[in-house]
C-alpha positions as a printed NumPy array, in Angstrom:
array([[ 20.852,  -0.967, -13.483],
       [ 18.767,  -3.86 , -15.687],
       [ 21.821,  -6.54 , -15.268],
       [ 20.192,  -6.377, -11.336],
       [ 15.966,  -6.934, -12.397],
       [ 17.017, -10.596, -11.044],
       [ 19.278, -12.9  ,  -9.983],
       [ 19.324, -15.03 , -13.376],
       [ 19.532, -11.578, -15.594],
       [ 22.914, -10.928, -12.996],
       [ 24.558, -14.343, -12.913],
       [ 24.081, -14.142, -16.901],
       [ 25.716, -11.235, -17.106],
       [ 28.525, -11.815, -14.114],
       [ 29.466, -14.681, -16.111],
       [ 30.003, -13.563, -19.352],
       [ 32.444, -10.886, -17.641],
       [ 29.791,  -8.021, -18.302],
       [ 29.751,  -6.935, -15.08 ],
       [ 31.628,  -7.764, -11.807],
       [ 30.156,  -8.558,  -8.227],
       [ 32.35 ,  -5.165,  -6.835],
       [ 30.184,  -3.279,  -9.195],
       [ 27.229,  -4.574,  -8.238],
       [ 28.391,  -3.538,  -4.604],
       [ 29.196,  -0.161,  -5.778],
       [ 25.956,   0.245,  -7.12 ],
       [ 24.213,  -0.109,  -4.003],
       [ 26.45 ,   1.781,  -1.898],
       [ 25.869,   4.543,  -3.959],
       [ 22.186,   4.022,  -3.689],
       [ 22.269,   3.793,   0.213],
       [ 24.268,   6.526,   0.821],
       [ 21.806,   8.816,  -1.851],
       [ 18.742,   7.44 ,  -0.004],
       [ 19.702,   7.615,   3.126],
       [ 16.805,   9.719,   3.979],
       [ 14.421,   6.61 ,   3.715],
       [ 16.421,   5.056,   7.048],
       [ 16.154,   1.856,   5.667],
       [ 19.707,   0.885,   6.825],
       [ 20.934,   0.841,  10.732],
       [ 24.097,  -0.434,   9.627],
       [ 26.215,  -0.741,   6.528],
       [ 28.94 ,  -3.562,   5.694],
       [ 30.446,  -1.368,   3.319],
       [ 34.048,  -2.765,   3.724],
       [ 33.29 ,  -6.309,   4.33 ],
       [ 30.808,  -6.061,   1.413],
       [ 33.898,  -5.022,  -0.802],
       [ 36.111,  -7.406,   0.276],
       [ 33.336, -10.037,  -0.818],
       [ 32.938,  -8.969,  -4.303],
       [ 36.393,  -8.653,  -5.068],
       [ 37.132, -12.498,  -3.695],
       [ 34.276, -13.553,  -5.563],
       [ 35.298, -11.527,  -8.878],
       [ 39.156, -13.068,  -8.699],
       [ 37.335, -16.979,  -8.274],
       [ 35.089, -16.323, -11.449],
       [ 37.831, -15.171, -13.572],
       [ 40.262, -17.787, -12.03 ],
       [ 37.86 , -20.589, -13.156],
       [ 36.458, -21.56 ,  -9.228],
       [ 33.166, -22.901,  -8.101],
       [ 30.866, -20.034,  -6.952],
       [ 27.783, -20.944,  -4.662],
       [ 24.311, -20.196,  -6.34 ],
       [ 23.904, -17.059,  -4.44 ],
       [ 27.18 , -15.803,  -5.935],
       [ 27.071, -11.54 ,  -5.473],
       [ 23.402, -11.822,  -4.529],
       [ 23.368,  -8.28 ,  -2.131],
       [ 21.117,  -8.744,   0.402],
       [ 19.899,  -7.168,   4.019],
       [ 18.791,  -8.712,   6.928],
       [ 16.436,  -7.154,   9.398],
       [ 17.376,  -5.845,  12.847],
       [ 16.549,  -8.943,  14.805],
       [ 18.655, -11.463,  12.929],
       [ 21.758, -12.637,  14.253],
       [ 25.04 , -11.678,  12.465],
       [ 28.548, -13.159,  14.2  ],
       [ 30.016,  -9.943,  14.967],
       [ 28.255,  -7.767,  13.896],
       [ 25.555,  -5.225,  16.148],
       [ 22.231,  -6.395,  16.754],
       [ 19.45 ,  -4.45 ,  19.169],
       [ 15.938,  -5.146,  17.889],
       [ 15.593,  -1.442,  16.97 ],
       [ 15.646,  -1.095,  20.846],
       [ 17.795,   1.138,  23.547],
       [ 17.933,  -2.104,  25.891],
       [ 20.248,  -3.866,  23.648],
       [ 21.832,  -0.68 ,  22.158],
       [ 25.647,  -1.707,  21.197],
       [ 25.587,  -5.903,  21.517],
       [ 26.883,  -7.459,  19.732],
       [ 26.056, -10.974,  18.449],
       [ 28.051, -14.172,  19.309],
       [ 27.138, -16.221,  16.536],
       [ 25.209, -15.969,  13.295],
       [ 21.401, -17.448,  12.362],
       [ 21.092, -20.367,  10.524],
       [ 19.66 , -18.78 ,   7.479],
       [ 22.713, -15.998,   7.552],
       [ 25.409, -18.935,   7.456],
       [ 23.853, -20.443,   5.051],
       [ 23.468, -17.094,   2.583],
       [ 26.666, -16.927,   3.507],
       [ 27.705, -20.504,   2.318],
       [ 26.045, -19.404,  -0.902],
       [ 28.57 , -16.377,  -1.614],
       [ 25.693, -13.927,  -0.952],
       [ 26.597, -10.986,  -0.023],
       [ 24.926,  -9.24 ,   3.009],
       [ 25.505,  -5.577,   2.804],
       [ 24.331,  -4.64 ,   5.992],
       [ 21.35 ,  -4.528,   8.544],
       [ 18.147,  -2.972,   8.038],
       [ 15.196,  -1.145,  10.883],
       [ 12.563,  -2.567,  11.868],
       [  9.923,  -1.951,  14.603],
       [ 11.332,  -2.31 ,  18.22 ],
       [ 11.368,  -6.13 ,  18.826],
       [  9.696,  -6.335,  15.64 ],
       [  6.764,  -5.515,  17.473],
       [  4.796,  -2.675,  15.107],
       [  3.269,  -2.572,  11.365],
       [  4.386,   0.991,  10.585],
       [  8.093,   1.128,  11.11 ],
       [  7.592,   3.706,  14.19 ],
       [  8.422,   2.065,  16.993],
       [ 11.921,   2.069,  16.013],
       [ 13.996,   3.574,  18.711],
       [ 16.534,   4.64 ,  16.159],
       [ 13.526,   6.508,  13.953],
       [ 10.609,   5.374,  11.528],
       [ 11.415,   4.127,   8.078],
       [  9.8  ,   6.534,   5.291],
       [  8.396,   4.875,   2.245],
       [ 10.124,   5.559,  -1.204],
       [  7.007,   6.193,  -3.213],
       [  5.695,   8.766,  -0.705],
       [  7.557,   9.582,   2.339],
       [  5.154,  11.219,   4.228],
       [  3.549,   7.334,   4.499],
       [  4.83 ,   4.821,   6.108],
       [  6.241,   1.27 ,   4.45 ],
       [  4.422,  -1.02 ,   6.86 ],
       [  6.283,  -2.945,   9.292],
       [  7.562,  -3.95 ,  11.289],
       [  9.995,  -4.743,   8.671],
       [  9.857,  -1.865,   6.789],
       [ 13.529,  -0.786,   6.715],
       [ 13.462,  -4.796,   4.406],
       [ 10.782,  -3.555,   2.654],
       [ 11.845,  -0.3  ,   1.237],
       [ 15.762,  -1.64 ,   1.039],
       [ 14.219,  -3.837,  -2.177],
       [ 11.485,  -1.473,  -2.981],
       [ 13.909,   1.387,  -3.597],
       [ 16.496,  -0.387,  -4.526],
       [ 19.407,  -0.444,  -2.24 ],
       [ 19.928,  -4.351,  -2.186],
       [ 18.648,  -6.976,  -4.507],
       [ 16.543,  -9.255,  -1.658],
       [ 16.516,  -8.974,   1.797],
       [ 15.246, -10.815,   5.044],
       [ 12.486,  -9.904,   7.186],
       [ 10.899, -11.586,   9.803],
       [  7.073, -12.582,   9.936],
       [  5.122, -12.863,  12.783],
       [  1.571, -11.805,  12.201],
       [  1.959, -10.15 ,   8.911],
       [  5.346,  -8.305,   9.258],
       [  7.28 ,  -9.417,   5.99 ],
       [  3.601,  -9.764,   4.091],
       [  1.856,  -5.978,   5.018],
       [  4.925,  -3.869,   4.473],
       [  5.413,  -5.87 ,   0.711],
       [  1.676,  -4.893,   0.125],
       [  2.837,  -0.675,   1.256],
       [  5.923,  -0.924,  -0.809],
       [  4.542,  -2.564,  -4.104],
       [  6.921,  -5.173,  -3.992],
       [  6.833,  -9.91 ,  -3.325],
       [  7.165, -10.782,   0.625],
       [  6.816, -14.51 ,   1.283],
       [  5.917, -15.906,   4.376],
       [  6.91 , -19.653,   4.583],
       [  5.527, -22.556,   6.815],
       [  6.027, -22.428,  10.256],
       [  9.137, -24.59 ,  10.149],
       [ 10.428, -24.273,   6.621],
       [ 13.098, -22.044,   7.86 ],
       [ 15.234, -22.477,  11.077],
       [ 14.146, -19.953,  13.597],
       [ 17.594, -20.267,  15.308],
       [ 19.215, -16.737,  15.396],
       [ 15.896, -14.891,  15.15 ],
       [ 15.525, -12.438,  18.05 ],
       [ 12.283, -14.156,  19.339],
       [  8.774, -12.057,  19.847],
       [  6.073, -14.882,  20.139],
       [  7.978, -18.406,  19.733],
       [  4.978, -20.049,  17.998],
       [  4.489, -17.703,  15.499],
       [  7.782, -15.919,  14.544],
       [  9.232, -17.172,  10.899],
       [ 11.814, -15.682,   8.97 ],
       [ 10.489, -14.307,   5.522],
       [ 11.872, -13.031,   2.307],
       [ 11.642,  -9.893,   0.03 ],
       [ 12.226,  -9.532,  -3.598],
       [ 10.573,  -7.87 ,  -6.694],
       [ 10.966, -11.097,  -8.907],
       [  9.13 , -14.808,  -7.532],
       [ 12.129, -16.482,  -9.215],
       [ 14.447, -14.965,  -6.803],
       [ 12.562, -15.456,  -3.559],
       [ 12.37 , -18.772,  -4.826],
       [ 15.978, -19.362,  -4.806],
       [ 16.806, -17.413,  -2.157],
       [ 14.49 , -19.736,  -0.122],
       [ 15.804, -22.875,  -1.45 ],
       [ 19.308, -21.977,  -0.104],
       [ 17.692, -21.157,   3.8  ],
       [ 15.2  , -23.444,   4.293],
       [ 15.478, -26.949,   5.588],
       [ 16.354, -28.782,   8.668],
       [ 18.437, -27.335,  11.459],
       [ 20.127, -29.128,  14.632],
       [ 19.697, -25.815,  16.528],
       [ 16.475, -25.36 ,  16.224],
       [ 14.141, -28.286,  17.346],
       [ 10.917, -26.745,  15.41 ],
       [ 12.436, -26.912,  12.146],
       [ 11.071, -28.925,   9.806],
       [ 12.516, -32.681,   8.601],
       [ 10.894, -32.369,   5.315],
       [ 12.902, -31.894,   2.415],
       [ 13.213, -28.857,   0.291],
       [ 11.826, -29.569,  -2.712],
       [ 13.421, -27.639,  -6.122],
       [ 11.36 , -24.404,  -5.752],
       [ 13.012, -22.63 ,  -8.82 ],
       [ 12.083, -25.436, -11.155],
       [  8.019, -25.779, -11.147],
       [  8.13 , -21.923, -11.691],
       [  7.447, -22.251, -15.401],
       [  4.043, -24.174, -15.516],
       [  1.086, -23.067, -16.581],
       [ -1.707, -24.478, -15.4  ],
       [ -5.552, -23.724, -14.303],
       [ -6.384, -23.717, -11.254],
       [ -8.937, -23.439,  -8.459],
       [ -9.046, -20.044,  -6.137],
       [-11.011, -19.867,  -2.947],
       [-11.81 , -16.123,  -1.736],
       [-12.616, -15.813,   1.997],
       [-16.581, -14.158,   1.507],
       [-16.257, -12.629,   4.866],
       [-13.103, -10.946,   4.351],
       [-14.032,  -9.249,   0.997],
       [-17.341,  -7.79 ,   2.455],
       [-15.909,  -6.954,   5.626],
       [-16.227,  -3.439,   6.936],
       [-12.891,  -2.253,   7.138],
       [-11.735,  -3.305,   3.837],
       [-11.424,  -0.041,   1.199],
       [-14.099,  -0.008,  -0.825],
       [-12.024,   0.623,  -3.51 ],
       [ -9.987,  -1.867,  -2.783],
       [-12.803,  -4.839,  -2.422],
       [-13.849,  -3.218,  -6.239],
       [-10.683,  -4.163,  -7.487],
       [-10.245,  -7.715,  -5.846],
       [-13.725,  -8.582,  -7.192],
       [-12.601,  -7.145, -10.804],
       [ -9.2  ,  -9.644, -10.432],
       [-10.817, -12.536,  -9.519],
       [-13.505, -12.217, -12.657],
       [-10.233, -12.167, -14.727],
       [ -8.8  , -15.396, -13.193],
       [-12.1  , -16.769, -14.319],
       [-12.043, -15.473, -17.713],
       [ -7.839, -16.655, -17.835],
       [ -9.365, -20.056, -17.415],
       [ -9.35 , -20.747, -13.59 ],
       [-12.138, -20.997, -10.981],
       [-12.46 , -18.699,  -7.822],
       [-15.324, -19.214,  -5.55 ],
       [-16.664, -17.65 ,  -2.358],
       [-16.338, -19.536,   1.167],
       [-17.552, -18.54 ,   4.225],
       [-15.363, -17.842,   7.326],
       [-17.219, -16.963,   9.645],
       [-14.333, -16.352,  12.395],
       [-12.646, -13.779,  10.82 ],
       [-13.526, -11.004,  13.727],
       [-11.797, -13.476,  16.09 ],
       [ -8.518, -13.636,  14.619],
       [ -7.277, -10.533,  15.637],
       [ -8.094, -10.582,  19.188],
       [ -6.547, -14.353,  19.357],
       [ -3.608, -13.474,  17.967],
       [ -2.566, -10.499,  20.239],
       [ -3.699, -12.337,  23.349],
       [ -1.11 , -15.393,  22.079],
       [  1.242, -12.966,  20.639],
       [  1.708, -11.009,  23.926],
       [  1.703, -13.419,  26.617],
       [  5.021, -15.234,  24.722],
       [  6.388, -11.888,  24.258],
       [  5.637, -11.522,  27.874],
       [  8.066, -14.189,  28.833],
       [ 10.787, -13.618,  25.676],
       [ 11.132, -10.398,  26.533],
       [ 11.814, -11.137,  30.778],
       [ 15.29 , -11.988,  29.674],
       [ 16.355,  -8.598,  28.744],
       [ 16.891,  -7.322,  32.802],
       [ 20.049,  -5.062,  32.114],
       [ 22.313,  -7.437,  34.22 ],
       [ 24.15 ,  -9.962,  31.763],
       [ 24.218,  -7.561,  28.56 ],
       [ 21.69 ,  -4.956,  27.108],
       [ 20.816,  -1.678,  29.002],
       [ 21.216,  -0.798,  32.193],
       [ 19.917,   2.066,  34.39 ],
       [ 23.04 ,   4.32 ,  34.888],
       [ 20.828,   5.035,  38.575],
       [ 22.538,   3.752,  42.127],
       [ 21.566,   2.759,  45.358],
       [ 18.547,   0.244,  43.761],
       [ 17.818,  -2.754,  45.253],
       [ 17.686,  -5.811,  42.378],
       [ 13.563,  -5.376,  41.899],
       [ 14.047,  -1.204,  41.69 ],
       [ 16.87 ,  -1.985,  39.104],
       [ 14.974,  -4.603,  36.997],
       [ 12.158,  -2.072,  37.013],
       [ 14.463,   1.157,  35.863],
       [ 16.503,  -0.677,  33.199],
       [ 13.612,  -2.147,  31.74 ],
       [ 11.674,   1.306,  31.979],
       [ 14.57 ,   2.73 ,  30.319],
       [ 15.338,   0.22 ,  27.688],
       [ 11.85 ,  -0.736,  26.094],
       [  9.781,   1.369,  23.774],
       [  6.061,   2.188,  24.305],
       [  4.776,  -0.157,  22.214],
       [  6.645,  -3.31 ,  23.49 ],
       [  5.799,  -1.966,  27.093],
       [  2.64 ,  -2.521,  26.232],
       [  2.32 ,  -5.567,  24.854],
       [  4.605,  -7.013,  27.733],
       [  2.162,  -5.381,  30.353],
       [ -1.04 ,  -7.111,  28.193],
       [  1.349, -10.097,  27.924],
       [  1.531, -10.589,  31.66 ],
       [ -2.213,  -9.858,  32.107],
       [ -3.594, -12.275,  30.498],
       [ -0.902, -15.218,  31.567],
       [ -2.039, -14.184,  35.463],
       [ -3.956, -16.305,  37.848],
       [ -7.534, -15.953,  37.502],
       [ -7.632, -14.626,  33.94 ],
       [ -4.676, -17.304,  32.618],
       [ -8.129, -19.924,  31.34 ],
       [-10.362, -16.517,  30.059],
       [ -7.656, -15.32 ,  28.04 ],
       [ -4.64 , -17.362,  26.543],
       [ -6.739, -20.859,  27.182],
       [ -9.913, -19.098,  25.579],
       [ -7.251, -17.789,  22.276],
       [ -5.344, -21.337,  21.781],
       [ -8.875, -22.657,  21.581],
       [ -9.756, -20.318,  18.802],
       [ -6.671, -20.491,  17.31 ],
       [ -7.403, -24.33 ,  17.027],
       [-10.962, -23.77 ,  15.243],
       [ -8.955, -21.336,  12.823],
       [ -6.71 , -24.108,  11.633],
       [ -9.738, -26.669,  11.379],
       [-11.979, -24.024,   9.134],
       [ -8.774, -22.982,   7.213],
       [ -6.868, -26.2  ,   6.095],
       [-10.26 , -27.543,   5.351],
       [-11.128, -24.789,   3.228],
       [ -7.264, -25.854,   1.768],
       [ -8.091, -29.544,   1.348],
       [-10.877, -28.453,  -1.49 ],
       [ -8.938, -25.823,  -3.591],
       [ -5.167, -25.241,  -4.44 ],
       [ -5.008, -21.662,  -2.845],
       [ -7.376, -18.789,  -0.8  ],
       [ -6.545, -15.328,  -2.512],
       [ -7.649, -12.315,   0.026],
       [ -6.207,  -8.779,   0.533],
       [ -3.695,  -8.398,   1.962],
       [ -4.768,  -5.334,   4.253],
       [ -7.562,  -3.621,   4.392],
       [ -6.249,  -0.027,   3.126],
       [ -2.961,   1.575,   1.439],
       [ -0.132,   2.858,   3.739],
       [ -1.662,   5.672,   5.75 ],
       [  0.555,   8.477,   6.837],
       [  3.195,   8.73 ,   9.569],
       [  1.529,   9.277,  12.827],
       [ -1.74 ,   8.72 ,  11.024],
       [ -2.564,   5.445,  13.487],
       [ -0.03 ,   6.348,  16.577],
       [ -2.502,   7.268,  18.894],
       [ -4.607,   4.923,  17.942],
       [ -3.527,   1.438,  19.333],
       [ -7.082,  -0.995,  18.553],
       [ -7.016,   1.097,  15.134],
       [ -3.397,  -0.385,  14.155],
       [ -3.932,  -3.763,  15.349],
       [ -6.854,  -4.345,  13.295],
       [ -4.509,  -3.657,  10.329],
       [ -3.587,  -6.651,  10.902],
       [ -6.793,  -8.389,  10.025],
       [ -5.736, -10.275,   6.959],
       [ -2.079, -11.05 ,   7.383],
       [ -2.716, -12.976,  11.271],
       [ -4.539, -15.694,   9.804],
       [ -1.69 , -17.307,   8.443],
       [  0.692, -17.32 ,  11.276],
       [ -2.258, -18.559,  13.333],
       [ -2.221, -21.751,  11.544],
       [  1.256, -21.908,  10.55 ],
       [  0.759, -22.088,   6.571],
       [  2.61 , -20.41 ,   3.924],
       [  1.427, -17.247,   2.426],
       [  2.577, -14.056,  -0.1  ],
       [  1.879, -10.942,  -0.945],
       [  2.206, -10.096,  -4.578],
       [  1.314,  -6.333,  -6.231],
       [ -1.716,  -6.379,  -7.962],
       [ -2.886,  -2.816,  -8.439],
       [ -2.705,   1.198,  -7.417],
       [ -5.073,   2.619,  -5.699],
       [ -6.28 ,   6.241,  -6.911],
       [ -3.901,   7.964,  -4.187],
       [ -1.367,   6.69 ,  -6.001],
       [ -0.175,   3.379,  -3.507],
       [ -0.035,   0.058,  -4.152],
       [ -1.711,  -2.607,  -2.898],
       [ -1.65 ,  -6.853,  -3.092],
       [ -3.046,  -9.797,  -3.017],
       [ -2.639, -12.344,  -0.638],
       [ -2.095, -15.96 ,  -2.052],
       [ -2.219, -18.685,   0.842],
       [ -1.928, -22.605,   0.154],
       [ -1.378, -25.975,   2.832],
       [  1.752, -25.845,   4.832],
       [  4.642, -26.793,   3.068],
       [  3.139, -26.292,  -0.076],
       [  5.672, -23.138,  -0.73 ],
       [  6.396, -24.93 ,  -4.347],
       [  2.606, -24.634,  -5.442],
       [  2.276, -20.705,  -3.611],
       [  5.579, -19.514,  -6.045],
       [  4.553, -21.505,  -9.015],
       [  0.557, -19.331,  -8.554],
       [  2.37 , -16.325,  -7.642],
       [  4.72 , -16.409,  -9.987],
       [  1.981, -17.372, -13.258],
       [ -0.133, -14.296, -11.808],
       [  3.168, -11.917, -11.86 ],
       [  4.195, -13.334, -15.229],
       [  0.815, -13.234, -17.097],
       [  0.283,  -9.747, -15.895],
       [ -2.861, -10.411, -14.212],
       [ -1.015,  -8.769, -11.063],
       [  1.494,  -6.044, -11.836],
       [  4.743,  -4.964, -10.086],
       [  4.119,  -1.113,  -9.347]])
């Protein structure tokens, strides 16, 4: 429906009386039912969403004030807590667990009168790049159901891609918002680390995790970020910096100074057709008055190893709490001592990929290997941050591929974890450094699948990031697929 093409368009129709929040919720509920084979939603809050819509309609008709996201229908990834609702991290180990509190991001959405319509499928504990690691089965790419939607926030991406909700929340530890956004032909934002509170986000790797936003329209993403960003007394890592007005700067039209990383563009792993498209895109930018320069980044091949050493180490620590005692899956096998009880409960509850990462993380933290792996990876992280920040000091933004290939076939890489991990080569950079990054759709491959361009700016420079992305999309220099 054209009334839902953006939050602004919807609100104009809503306040003009030509549509209601109830109409909108029913539209999305019907879409979810029609496309349930995509397996994007794990649970739909049908009656709750309709009740909220009716309440908002009554307030609007009665001339009462409503919040800035009134009637905006949003889905949340199944790693974000919502009080009184199931949250499982798409894992059997948390099957049936009912959250006792809401994430700060969820509280702020509700205060802004958004309507949360359900929770969305993902890779188990956000560990994966395809959404094939979910205990509840894979989510399918709506553009080609034989292909993956990306991960770990695959359900969140498909929900927006297939018009099952207007905006969705995901989490991004190493590209889990930007990569599925790329595979699905939509917009995916990972803000600066600390820009959005992590309170209520089930932890994977605490120094990398960040809640992110999916949408089809930059203004929609900016509007949601405006609401959920900011300090939080429940999260000491949440920034105290003031949240700027992200929406007011989107209409600015200016020339930018861009850098691209030569080592990324000419990397052996990048699809040749995509490489040619990026070169053509950069040339078009120059023709339109921008400056685009290549910059060396010889640490590119160290990024993925450092990332996986550090994130698996943090995951090993974070997931140690899931032991079958206080909550979550508990083995039914009797007469076990405590150690065997822990082993059995965790072995039954966790999936293959989560076990792999716990084992790897435990290994790199173990005596005799800590300095060789964990300490060295932290040193690489520092070098990468220094190098990236040095480039960002000289340019408005960095442009680079989001992923090295378009969405691959279901099952294509499940037996090759190294190939799967290397698919993160372009996205993990922003998480290692903690800078904001966004993926916007750019072109279509000859195989029919979309691919995007990733934009990276300095820490807490989301206003500039969103402005650049908006200008590129508005000027048709990139295209919505």
